[in-house]
C-alpha positions in Angstrom: 5.4 -0.6 -17.4 3.8 -2.3 -14.4 0.4 -1.2 -13.2 1.0 0.3 -9.7 -2.5 -0.9 -8.7 -1.2 -4.5 -9.0 0.7 -4.1 -5.7 -1.2 -5.0 -2.6 -1.3 -2.3 0.1 -1.9 -2.7 3.8 -3.2 0.3 5.6 -3.5 0.4 9.4 -4.7 3.1 11.8 -1.9 4.8 13.8 -2.0 7.2 16.7 -1.9 10.2 14.4 -3.7 8.9 11.2 -2.9 5.9 9.0 0.2 4.0 8.0 0.6 1.9 4.9 3.1 -0.5 3.4 3.3 -3.1 0.7 4.4 -6.6 1.6 5.9 -6.9 -2.0 8.7 -4.3 -1.5 10.6 -4.1 1.8 11.0 -0.7 3.3 8.3 1.2 1.4 6.1 2.7 4.1 4.1 6.0 4.3 2.1 7.8 6.9 -0.8 10.2 6.3 -4.0 11.7 7.8 -6.4 9.6 5.7 -6.6 6.3 4.0 -7.0 8.0 0.6 -3.7 9.9 1.2 -1.9 6.7 2.3 -3.0 5.0 -0.9 -1.9 7.9 -3.1 1.4 8.3 -1.3 2.0 4.5 -1.5 1.5 4.5 -5.3 4.0 7.3 -5.6 6.5 5.5 -3.3 6.2 2.3 -5.2 6.7 4.1 -8.5 9.9 5.7 -7.2 11.2 2.4 -5.8 10.6 0.6 -9.1 12.3 3.4 -11.0 15.3 3.2 -8.7 15.5 -0.6 -9.1 15.4 -0.3 -12.8 18.1 2.5 -12.9 20.4 0.3 -10.8 19.7 -2.8 -12.8 18.0 -4.6 -10.0 15.1 -7.0 -10.4 11.7 -5.5 -10.1 9.6 -6.7 -7.3 6.7 -8.8 -8.5 3.2 -7.7 -7.4 1.3 -10.1 -5.2 -2.1 -8.9 -6.5 -4.2 -5.8 -6.4 -6.1 -4.6 -3.5 -6.1 -2.4 -0.4 -6.4 -4.1 3.0 -7.5 -2.0 5.9 -6.3 -3.6 9.1 -6.5 -2.9 12.8 -3.7 -1.5 14.9 -2.8 -3.9 17.6 -0.3 -6.2 19.0 0.0 -9.9 18.5 -0.5 -12.1 15.5 -2.1 -10.5 12.5 -5.5 -11.8 11.7 -7.8 -10.8 8.9 -8.5 -7.1 8.6 -11.3 -5.5 10.5 -12.7 -4.4 7.2 -11.6 -4.3 3.7 -11.3 -1.7 1.0 -14.8 -2.8 -0.2 -16.1 -0.9 2.8 -14.3 2.2 1.5 -15.4 2.3 -2.1 -12.3 0.5 -3.6 -12.9 1.8 -7.1 -12.3 5.3 -5.8 -9.2 4.3 -3.8 -7.7 2.1 -6.5 -8.3 4.6 -9.2 -6.0 7.1 -7.5 -2.3 6.8 -8.2 
């Protein structure tokens, strides 16, 4: 079984909270009030997506590496995040599934 923490998450502020996605699996996105909720919901969404892929005999998406990136909301090219999960106690964030 794949470790769900191996999938990189990108969390960005939205008008009503935070949105998250993983660049490793197209279409898996969540929205929540807090960063912690986004990370928890993303882990669940990734687990469901991987289980569905396995049930349908599809190849499992390979993780690009662990981590949670916290980016800024804005238009234009994506630059580096304003701050990273290190600023938000990553051990606590990554420990949650």
